[in-house]
VEXZAPA-113371 format. One line per field, with one value per residue (C-alpha): residue number from 1; residue in one letter; x, y, z negated. Coordinates in steps of 0.02 Angstrom, whole numbers. Example, Ala and Ser with C-alpha at 12.3 -4.5 7.8 and 13.67 -1.06 7.14 Angstrom:
residues 2
resi (1,2)
resn (A,S)
c1 (615,684)
c2 (-225,-53)
c3 (-390,-357)
//
This chain:
residues 661
resi (1,2,3,4,5,6,7,8,9,10,11,12,13,14,15,16,17,18,19,20,21,22,23,24,25,26,27,28,29,30,31,32,33,34,35,36,37,38,39,40,41,42,43,44,45,46,47,48,49,50,51,52,53,54,55,56,57,58,59,60,61,62,63,64,65,66,67,68,69,70,71,72,73,74,75,76,77,78,79,80,81,82,83,84,85,86,87,88,89,90,91,92,93,94,95,96,97,98,99,100,101,102,103,104,105,106,107,108,109,110,111,112,113,114,115,116,117,118,119,120,121,122,123,124,125,126,127,128,129,130,131,132,133,134,135,136,137,138,139,140,141,142,143,144,145,146,147,148,149,150,151,152,153,154,155,156,157,158,159,160,161,162,163,164,165,166,167,168,169,170,171,172,173,174,175,176,177,178,179,180,181,182,183,184,185,186,187,188,189,190,191,192,193,194,195,196,197,198,199,200,201,202,203,204,205,206,207,208,209,210,211,212,213,214,215,216,217,218,219,220,221,222,223,224,225,226,227,228,229,230,231,232,233,234,235,236,237,238,239,240,241,242,243,244,245,246,247,248,249,250,251,252,253,254,255,256,257,258,259,260,261,262,263,264,265,266,267,268,269,270,271,272,273,274,275,276,277,278,279,280,281,282,283,284,285,286,287,288,289,290,291,292,293,294,295,296,297,298,299,300,301,302,303,304,305,306,307,308,309,310,311,312,313,314,315,316,317,318,319,320,321,322,323,324,325,326,327,328,329,330,331,332,333,334,335,336,337,338,339,340,341,342,343,344,345,346,347,348,349,350,351,352,353,354,355,356,357,358,359,360,361,362,363,364,365,366,367,368,369,370,371,372,373,374,375,376,377,378,379,380,381,382,383,384,385,386,387,388,389,390,391,392,393,394,395,396,397,398,399,400,401,402,403,404,405,406,407,408,409,410,411,412,413,414,415,416,417,418,419,420,421,422,423,424,425,426,427,428,429,430,431,432,433,434,435,436,437,438,439,440,441,442,443,444,445,446,447,448,449,450,451,452,453,454,455,456,457,458,459,460,461,462,463,464,465,466,467,468,469,470,471,472,473,474,475,476,477,478,479,480,481,482,483,484,485,486,487,488,489,490,491,492,493,494,495,496,497,498,499,500,501,502,503,504,505,506,507,508,509,510,511,512,513,514,515,516,517,518,519,520,521,522,523,524,525,526,527,528,529,530,531,532,533,534,535,536,537,538,539,540,541,542,543,544,545,546,547,548,549,550,551,552,553,554,555,556,557,558,559,560,561,562,563,564,565,566,567,568,569,570,571,572,573,574,575,576,577,578,579,580,581,582,583,584,585,586,587,588,589,590,591,592,593,594,595,596,597,598,599,600,601,602,603,604,605,606,607,608,609,610,611,612,613,614,615,616,617,618,619,620,621,622,623,624,625,626,627,628,629,630,631,632,633,634,635,636,637,638,639,640,641,642,643,644,645,646,647,648,649,650,651,652,653,654,655,656,657,658,659,660,661)
resn (X,X,X,X,X,X,X,X,X,X,X,X,X,X,X,X,X,X,X,X,X,X,X,X,X,X,X,X,X,X,X,X,X,X,X,X,X,X,X,X,X,X,X,X,X,X,X,X,X,X,X,X,X,X,X,X,X,X,X,X,X,X,X,X,X,X,X,X,X,X,X,X,X,X,X,X,X,X,X,X,X,X,X,X,X,X,X,X,X,X,X,X,X,X,X,X,X,X,X,X,X,X,X,X,X,X,X,X,X,X,X,X,X,X,X,X,X,X,X,X,X,X,X,X,X,X,X,X,X,X,X,X,X,X,X,X,X,X,X,X,X,X,X,X,X,X,X,X,X,X,X,X,X,X,X,X,X,X,X,X,X,X,X,X,X,X,X,X,X,X,X,X,X,X,X,X,X,X,X,X,X,X,X,X,X,X,X,X,X,X,X,X,X,X,X,X,X,X,X,X,X,X,X,X,X,X,X,X,X,X,X,X,X,X,X,X,X,X,X,X,X,X,X,X,X,X,X,X,X,X,X,X,X,X,X,X,X,X,X,X,X,X,X,X,X,X,X,X,X,X,X,X,X,X,X,X,X,X,X,X,X,X,X,X,X,X,X,X,X,X,X,X,X,X,X,X,X,X,X,X,X,X,X,X,X,X,X,X,X,X,X,X,X,X,X,X,X,X,X,X,X,X,X,X,X,X,X,X,X,X,X,X,X,X,X,X,X,X,X,X,X,X,X,X,X,X,X,X,X,X,X,X,X,X,X,X,X,X,X,X,X,X,X,X,X,X,X,X,X,X,X,X,X,X,X,X,X,X,X,X,X,X,X,X,X,X,X,X,X,X,X,X,X,X,X,X,X,X,X,X,X,X,X,X,X,X,X,X,X,X,X,X,X,X,X,X,X,X,X,X,X,X,X,X,X,X,X,X,X,X,X,X,X,X,X,X,X,X,X,X,X,X,X,X,X,X,X,X,X,X,X,X,X,X,X,X,X,X,X,X,X,X,X,X,X,X,X,X,X,X,X,X,X,X,X,X,X,X,X,X,X,X,X,X,X,X,X,X,X,X,X,X,X,X,X,X,X,X,X,X,X,X,X,X,X,X,X,X,X,X,X,X,X,X,X,X,X,X,X,X,X,X,X,X,X,X,X,X,X,X,X,X,X,X,X,X,X,X,X,X,X,X,X,X,X,X,X,X,X,X,X,X,X,X,X,X,X,X,X,X,X,X,X,X,X,X,X,X,X,X,X,X,X,X,X,X,X,X,X,X,X,X,X,X,X,X,X,X,X,X,X,X,X,X,X,X,X,X,X,X,X,X,X,X,X,X,X,X,X,X,X,X,X,X,X,X,X,X,X,X,X,X,X,X,X,X,X,X,X,X,X,X,X,X,X,X,X,X,X,X,X,X,X,X,X,X,X,X,X,X,X,X,X,X,X,X,X,X,X,X,X,X,X,X,X,X,X,X,X,X,X,X,X,X,X,X,X,X,X,X,X)
c1 (603,424,394,457,339,193,237,252,81,7,80,14,-159,-157,-115,-249,-380,-334,-324,-385,-232,-120,-213,-202,-101,69,60,-130,-210,-344,-519,-633,-780,-938,-1044,-954,-1000,-871,-954,-933,-750,-725,-798,-673,-527,-592,-602,-425,-363,-456,-371,-200,-240,-301,-141,-35,-138,-113,74,81,-17,99,249,168,133,304,379,271,318,504,493,397,537,670,587,589,772,823,726,826,984,937,958,1109,1187,1141,1237,1382,1402,1354,1490,1621,1574,1637,1531,1461,1398,1331,1148,1164,1250,1119,980,1043,1005,844,762,785,658,529,581,624,486,360,451,454,266,223,340,498,430,343,508,617,503,373,358,504,481,594,707,881,1026,1210,1247,1193,1161,1254,1146,1183,1010,1009,977,856,825,770,857,702,525,356,184,50,-38,105,104,41,24,-166,-275,-334,-162,-144,-316,-353,-508,-608,-654,-835,-787,-685,-827,-950,-834,-800,-956,-877,-735,-754,-651,-463,-472,-561,-431,-289,-373,-400,-218,-162,-272,-198,-17,32,-42,124,302,353,421,379,240,260,108,137,141,267,390,369,404,555,634,590,705,848,812,809,974,1067,1052,1092,1255,1300,1280,1430,1547,1505,1456,1492,1484,1319,1157,1011,893,1015,1034,845,841,990,913,749,828,966,846,737,875,1012,944,777,852,994,871,770,921,974,820,665,562,426,254,143,102,119,304,348,484,532,668,813,884,730,687,503,388,367,250,269,416,412,475,456,615,724,676,819,969,1096,982,941,1128,1153,1235,1192,1176,1090,1059,1139,1324,1297,1129,1168,1352,1441,1308,1325,1515,1547,1410,1494,1662,1588,1513,1672,1776,1659,1623,1747,1837,1796,1877,2046,2047,2225,2293,2210,2156,1967,1926,1765,1655,1605,1672,1538,1404,1501,1525,1343,1291,1404,1324,1149,1200,1266,1105,996,1103,1038,871,956,1040,932,773,836,800,617,572,586,697,871,937,886,980,1133,1132,1111,1261,1383,1334,1400,1557,1608,1577,1681,1822,1830,1824,1971,2063,2049,2098,2252,2308,2290,2378,2523,2541,2493,2545,2375,2205,2068,1882,1849,1950,1853,1686,1736,1802,1639,1541,1663,1633,1445,1458,1567,1460,1298,1300,1365,1264,1134,1257,1416,1465,1545,1719,1695,1622,1777,1891,1779,1779,1967,2003,1875,1939,2119,2074,1949,2075,2198,2067,2033,2219,2226,2114,2251,2375,2260,2185,1999,1886,1776,1714,1654,1736,1582,1688,1826,1706,1553,1622,1777,1692,1545,1660,1762,1606,1519,1670,1716,1536,1570,1716,1638,1464,1405,1271,1222,1205,1098,984,966,931,817,723,731,802,981,921,828,991,989,1172,1277,1264,1296,1152,1170,1011,963,1138,1168,1344,1404,1504,1627,1722,1564,1491,1648,1651,1474,1505,1646,1540,1392,1504,1583,1415,1344,1498,1507,1321,1312,1471,1418,1235,1281,1409,1276,1153,1282,1340,1163,1119,1284,1267,1086,1047,1221,1266,1387,1367,1473,1638,1558,1413,1531,1639,1487,1434,1287,1190,1172,1185,1064,949,964,997,1138,1160,1239,1207,1342,1281,1404,1506,1687,1811,1783,1953,1919,1932,2061,1951,1863,1680,1648,1578,1621,1510,1460,1593,1582,1484,1623,1648,1607,1754,1870,1906,1722,1710,1703,1851,1919,2087,2137,2256,2375,2489,2367,2224,2052,1996,2153,2122,1943,1999,2137,2025,1885,2007,2065,1885,1849,1854,2025,2117,2260,2242,2226,2375,2391,2366,2200,2142,2186,2095,1940,1840,1828,1801,1628,1631,1749,1728,1865,2026,1939,1917,1787,1809,1716,1807,1986,2146,2154,2344,2366,2234,2313,2482,2411,2310,2464,2565,2424,2396,2581,2603,2449,2491,2678,2704,2720,2564,2537,2390,2323,2185,2038,1909)
c2 (-6241,-6305,-6203,-6050,-6083,-6103,-5940,-5849,-5915,-5853,-5679,-5667,-5724,-5606,-5458,-5508,-5513,-5341,-5218,-5074,-5089,-5063,-4904,-4828,-4670,-4691,-4677,-4673,-4805,-4910,-4870,-5016,-5044,-4997,-5112,-5265,-5337,-5435,-5596,-5539,-5497,-5674,-5738,-5631,-5702,-5878,-5845,-5777,-5933,-6044,-5955,-5982,-6166,-6188,-6112,-6224,-6375,-6331,-6313,-6483,-6563,-6484,-6556,-6727,-6736,-6667,-6807,-6935,-6866,-6871,-7047,-7111,-7043,-7116,-7287,-7284,-7228,-7374,-7494,-7427,-7482,-7664,-7656,-7545,-7680,-7812,-7714,-7679,-7863,-7927,-7827,-7894,-8076,-8176,-8174,-8349,-8298,-8124,-8174,-8294,-8159,-8028,-8150,-8165,-7981,-7967,-8122,-8049,-7916,-8053,-8176,-8056,-7939,-8075,-8130,-7951,-7928,-8098,-8103,-7999,-7830,-7907,-7982,-7830,-7692,-7782,-7759,-7833,-8021,-8048,-7921,-7953,-7849,-7838,-7677,-7567,-7381,-7264,-7324,-7507,-7542,-7664,-7585,-7703,-7725,-7864,-7966,-7992,-7927,-7994,-7919,-8025,-7864,-7829,-7997,-7976,-7788,-7795,-7641,-7656,-7598,-7462,-7379,-7278,-7308,-7174,-7164,-7196,-7360,-7415,-7365,-7473,-7622,-7586,-7509,-7490,-7376,-7189,-7033,-7051,-7241,-7231,-7110,-7224,-7378,-7288,-7232,-7411,-7477,-7347,-7374,-7457,-7321,-7228,-7278,-7211,-7033,-7001,-6947,-7104,-7214,-7398,-7454,-7323,-7364,-7550,-7529,-7417,-7536,-7684,-7617,-7624,-7806,-7847,-7766,-7835,-8018,-7969,-7893,-8058,-8149,-8058,-8155,-8328,-8276,-8389,-8554,-8581,-8668,-8553,-8660,-8665,-8477,-8454,-8559,-8463,-8293,-8338,-8412,-8281,-8135,-8212,-8271,-8140,-7979,-7963,-7982,-7860,-7731,-7751,-7736,-7570,-7482,-7539,-7431,-7460,-7441,-7420,-7240,-7300,-7333,-7152,-7071,-6891,-6807,-6762,-6586,-6489,-6419,-6453,-6539,-6726,-6775,-6617,-6672,-6858,-6983,-7167,-7253,-7380,-7562,-7662,-7725,-7613,-7463,-7453,-7448,-7296,-7377,-7272,-7327,-7199,-7303,-7474,-7487,-7628,-7692,-7694,-7684,-7767,-7903,-7930,-7923,-8041,-8159,-8165,-8201,-8346,-8420,-8413,-8488,-8638,-8661,-8720,-8594,-8569,-8691,-8620,-8484,-8431,-8515,-8410,-8230,-8204,-8053,-7952,-7962,-7778,-7628,-7528,-7621,-7603,-7415,-7393,-7496,-7394,-7235,-7303,-7358,-7183,-7107,-7224,-7201,-7023,-7104,-7241,-7115,-6960,-7060,-7135,-6968,-7024,-6840,-6707,-6598,-6532,-6702,-6774,-6631,-6662,-6849,-6811,-6693,-6806,-6952,-6854,-6799,-6971,-7061,-6933,-6940,-7131,-7146,-7026,-7112,-7287,-7226,-7132,-7275,-7400,-7284,-7265,-7452,-7528,-7393,-7371,-7313,-7436,-7414,-7557,-7467,-7305,-7395,-7497,-7342,-7249,-7392,-7407,-7224,-7246,-7396,-7308,-7150,-7247,-7267,-7089,-6993,-6916,-6874,-6801,-6640,-6636,-6624,-6787,-6866,-6815,-6905,-7059,-7069,-7048,-7180,-7302,-7291,-7335,-7462,-7557,-7564,-7643,-7767,-7821,-7849,-7951,-8089,-8132,-8152,-8254,-8355,-8342,-8326,-8173,-8168,-7988,-7912,-7914,-7927,-7811,-7670,-7696,-7786,-7677,-7518,-7543,-7576,-7418,-7311,-7378,-7345,-7175,-7120,-7110,-6993,-6869,-6847,-6665,-6649,-6470,-6520,-6670,-6566,-6431,-6553,-6669,-6522,-6611,-6564,-6621,-6735,-6838,-6888,-7078,-7097,-7066,-6896,-6818,-6717,-6586,-6491,-6420,-6440,-6589,-6632,-6772,-6911,-6967,-7097,-7186,-7177,-7242,-7389,-7437,-7414,-7541,-7659,-7648,-7677,-7831,-7900,-7879,-7954,-8105,-8139,-8127,-8231,-8373,-8380,-8376,-8513,-8626,-8588,-8620,-8783,-8851,-8808,-8876,-9041,-9068,-9005,-8944,-8760,-8758,-8821,-8961,-8920,-8966,-8843,-8708,-8728,-8714,-8560,-8521,-8440,-8603,-8731,-8644,-8544,-8619,-8451,-8327,-8147,-8097,-8194,-8150,-8276,-8418,-8521,-8500,-8558,-8494,-8415,-8325,-8484,-8577,-8733,-8826,-8861,-9039,-9099,-9052,-8915,-8875,-8785,-8599,-8548,-8537,-8386,-8395,-8446,-8592,-8622,-8649,-8827,-8985,-9101,-9249,-9277,-9461,-9509,-9656,-9737,-9750,-9864,-9782,-9822,-9740,-9587,-9569,-9581,-9453,-9329,-9347,-9311,-9152,-9092,-9109,-8962,-8928,-8802,-8778,-8679,-8781,-8793,-8675,-8825,-8869,-8688,-8690,-8855,-8851,-8707,-8799,-8976,-9055,-9243,-9391,-9571,-9694,-9616,-9486,-9306,-9206,-9017,-8873,-8715,-8667,-8707,-8898,-8903,-8797,-8895,-9062,-9005,-8938,-9098,-9205,-9102,-9108,-9297,-9340,-9242,-9319,-9499,-9475,-9565,-9500,-9506,-9462,-9358,-9340,-9232,-9307,-9203)
c3 (-770,-782,-939,-847,-702,-822,-910,-744,-693,-856,-831,-654,-705,-854,-741,-618,-755,-822,-677,-786,-895,-744,-696,-868,-892,-975,-1164,-1167,-1277,-1196,-1259,-1306,-1190,-1289,-1181,-1248,-1416,-1518,-1456,-1277,-1309,-1372,-1209,-1111,-1211,-1185,-999,-999,-1091,-970,-826,-904,-939,-761,-694,-805,-751,-568,-597,-682,-540,-412,-503,-512,-327,-281,-388,-298,-127,-164,-233,-82,28,-86,-82,108,109,-2,110,258,168,202,392,356,248,377,510,392,346,519,604,483,518,667,824,797,623,652,655,508,405,445,405,225,200,299,227,53,101,119,-16,-157,-100,-147,-305,-369,-356,-428,-579,-555,-607,-758,-816,-781,-845,-950,-1138,-1237,-1251,-1402,-1483,-1550,-1615,-1570,-1667,-1812,-1834,-1952,-2098,-2063,-1993,-1844,-1675,-1588,-1402,-1287,-1152,-1046,-1045,-998,-980,-900,-852,-730,-641,-462,-501,-524,-500,-680,-737,-607,-619,-777,-883,-973,-1156,-1106,-1024,-1174,-1292,-1193,-1208,-1393,-1471,-1642,-1583,-1606,-1630,-1644,-1638,-1471,-1404,-1457,-1384,-1218,-1213,-1248,-1106,-988,-1039,-875,-763,-751,-792,-966,-972,-788,-671,-565,-538,-575,-393,-340,-478,-443,-258,-286,-410,-301,-165,-291,-329,-144,-98,-249,-200,-21,-84,-167,0,71,-43,28,204,354,260,167,213,244,139,-6,4,-9,-167,-236,-198,-283,-440,-452,-443,-579,-696,-670,-596,-688,-863,-824,-758,-917,-1032,-953,-881,-975,-1093,-1219,-1137,-1289,-1343,-1523,-1493,-1448,-1553,-1593,-1489,-1602,-1610,-1555,-1727,-1693,-1819,-1805,-1666,-1561,-1452,-1419,-1291,-1250,-1313,-1222,-1247,-1170,-1268,-1182,-1163,-1350,-1386,-1276,-1125,-973,-792,-684,-528,-543,-582,-707,-647,-460,-419,-564,-563,-375,-372,-517,-459,-289,-372,-472,-313,-209,-348,-356,-170,-40,68,251,372,420,286,245,402,535,553,552,658,634,787,795,703,794,696,534,553,600,449,334,398,367,192,155,218,116,-38,-57,-100,-202,-318,-295,-316,-479,-562,-547,-529,-395,-503,-529,-580,-412,-328,-438,-399,-214,-219,-309,-196,-48,-140,-204,-39,55,-73,-75,114,124,-19,56,230,171,59,201,322,201,166,334,455,537,473,521,551,431,298,319,313,160,72,100,24,-121,-163,-155,-269,-398,-410,-428,-619,-644,-515,-631,-768,-691,-601,-426,-502,-594,-438,-341,-464,-468,-278,-260,-391,-321,-142,-186,-322,-215,-72,-193,-252,-73,-44,-203,-134,-9,-151,-264,-120,-158,-6,-35,145,158,2,-109,-267,-209,-166,-275,-426,-445,-384,-501,-648,-614,-595,-750,-860,-787,-811,-997,-969,-849,-922,-927,-1060,-1011,-828,-875,-987,-854,-713,-810,-888,-1055,-1225,-1250,-1389,-1260,-1174,-1158,-1207,-1361,-1446,-1616,-1689,-1826,-1854,-1686,-1614,-1498,-1437,-1323,-1407,-1273,-1372,-1428,-1253,-1171,-1292,-1246,-1061,-1073,-1179,-1060,-909,-988,-1044,-869,-787,-902,-897,-707,-685,-801,-748,-564,-589,-664,-524,-388,-467,-484,-304,-238,-332,-280,-105,-61,-44,102,280,351,434,600,577,516,670,783,685,573,715,809,669,549,663,836,918,940,891,1056,1216,1341,1469,1458,1341,1301,1174,999,978,816,711,812,797,936,956,897,1063,1243,1313,1490,1591,1621,1773,1902,2013,2197,2305,2339,2153,2107,2171,2065,2057,1959,1879,1858,1720,1742,1615,1469,1418,1448,1269,1202,1311,1249,1068,1091,1184,1056,914,1001,1014,828,705,635,528,652,814,975,1091,1241,1357,1274,1289,1473,1509,1398,1476,1642,1575,1601,1575,1548,1608,1569,1635,1743,1685,1780,1802,1882,1928,1893,1987,2014,2019,1863,1767,1820,1754,1590,1561,1592,1469,1340,1348,1350,1189,1108,1155,1129,1295,1474,1584,1767,1832,2007,2081,2173,2263)
//
């Protein structure tokens, strides 16, 4: 496409520079201009070539800045996914945990945002630190790649790596360098100016990829939501991003930076050195595993990390014995919509160009999300009898997850199949947690782990090599996956690709699972990962942050857990009228110390729901002194009767209650 634009520019310029030729009579040969000497004719040709070169240069510059513009927009779209995820997760949590749950996502913007600039980008996309091999090529030669990278020039993203230097500057610093050696030295100094094989300046690529690092650890937090300490989560997020995410990103997405490392593109038929590309550097990338936007790096890593965490940490108080209701499907649906919107930048931006591949990724993102949302909804409707808003929102996200690794490689038909399979399969995975008994709070494993695994594997089946070559505007031999090359003919090798998609998925899953397990165990055994049962019953909003997500102006029994607050709270503000006065109920037939002990026990956190009598009495209770219970509001006679019934059952002995004004 770019070559065509350049050729068209050359034709237009050529016609503009030769108007006499257009005016010439048909069949009449152009006469040479006697006023022009051969030397002058050479000048005309040089001017014509300069015009063509200038046009080509302008076309290249236009492409570069269109790429930059699209990537700036994509980066902002991915950032918008963070508040979208916060709303999606926050709506699924119980009311007392909505703020604490959203904080896990939003704080990652700050914490991982700093980590990424300081060291994260240098580890994920730096030069290979140490290469190793897990396979061999057809000739038996080891295929080497690295697990993690490091380039000190990328730490803190200094301007010295982002701003190019000229040959004159390099020559001043190295007086002995001249000619080709000087050119090579300058190219080596400028190697970090733009990400390999792209037009993207260093800072833009770093910021775009940084958004991926931020959202990945936020996805993990959904697995253990509603029960972890905020401080412990901060430690986990920092260590996990450094130890798990950064190496996985390097293994899949990193490239060699040095111009000396460039290799010839197979199948072009061009002489060596005329068609070259920066090769992959990471262990999975060099073996041909493909992941367009994060199936292995983001979703499999997040899902299996979440699974490891919930298997090691305790379950939420009351899990499996009570129903935990989401506090707001409105927030969850809004969050799902924002995620879908931002995902166009997540997948479309991963083309790293403003080209046909970005359009293709954009298209299949829409197709797969729609198919999975429909698939989940219909499956749930068939099995449960009613389609739920939570099911639709979860299905949409499952489709977005599954298409992520495939989005730049597959056609809409393949995306449709991936979405339909992911919607039904992820719904089944979510149901499975009830059977197996693990407490994946917000379905991080069921949606992201399973969805990412499905998408990464099905990518190998539905790859369209012609579509990739057309969209990426690259020779088919530059395809990052598995191909067979015979002369100038390049064909896609599905069986080999599928094998490496499975291997890469398993490597990512096992690495994330084991590494996360170690991190969680260390944190839990040192500073403690989960909150106390008392703090969990109060809710993360109050116990961890000292504030609430929604202030409805009053207290009230936390019915969603079935457990009581650990200490009596002030009574509800009573309505105006005869029932708003204060009154006392005196209990006879029991020792005051025994009464205090029994009442205190009833107010402690528990895994069983409170009795109807306790629910009736507690909202109006204020204080207790000896055998006297003080109330404000409510019907005195009804409360006296309920308190008598409650205490008689607790003490296993009859008591008598009377009302005093």
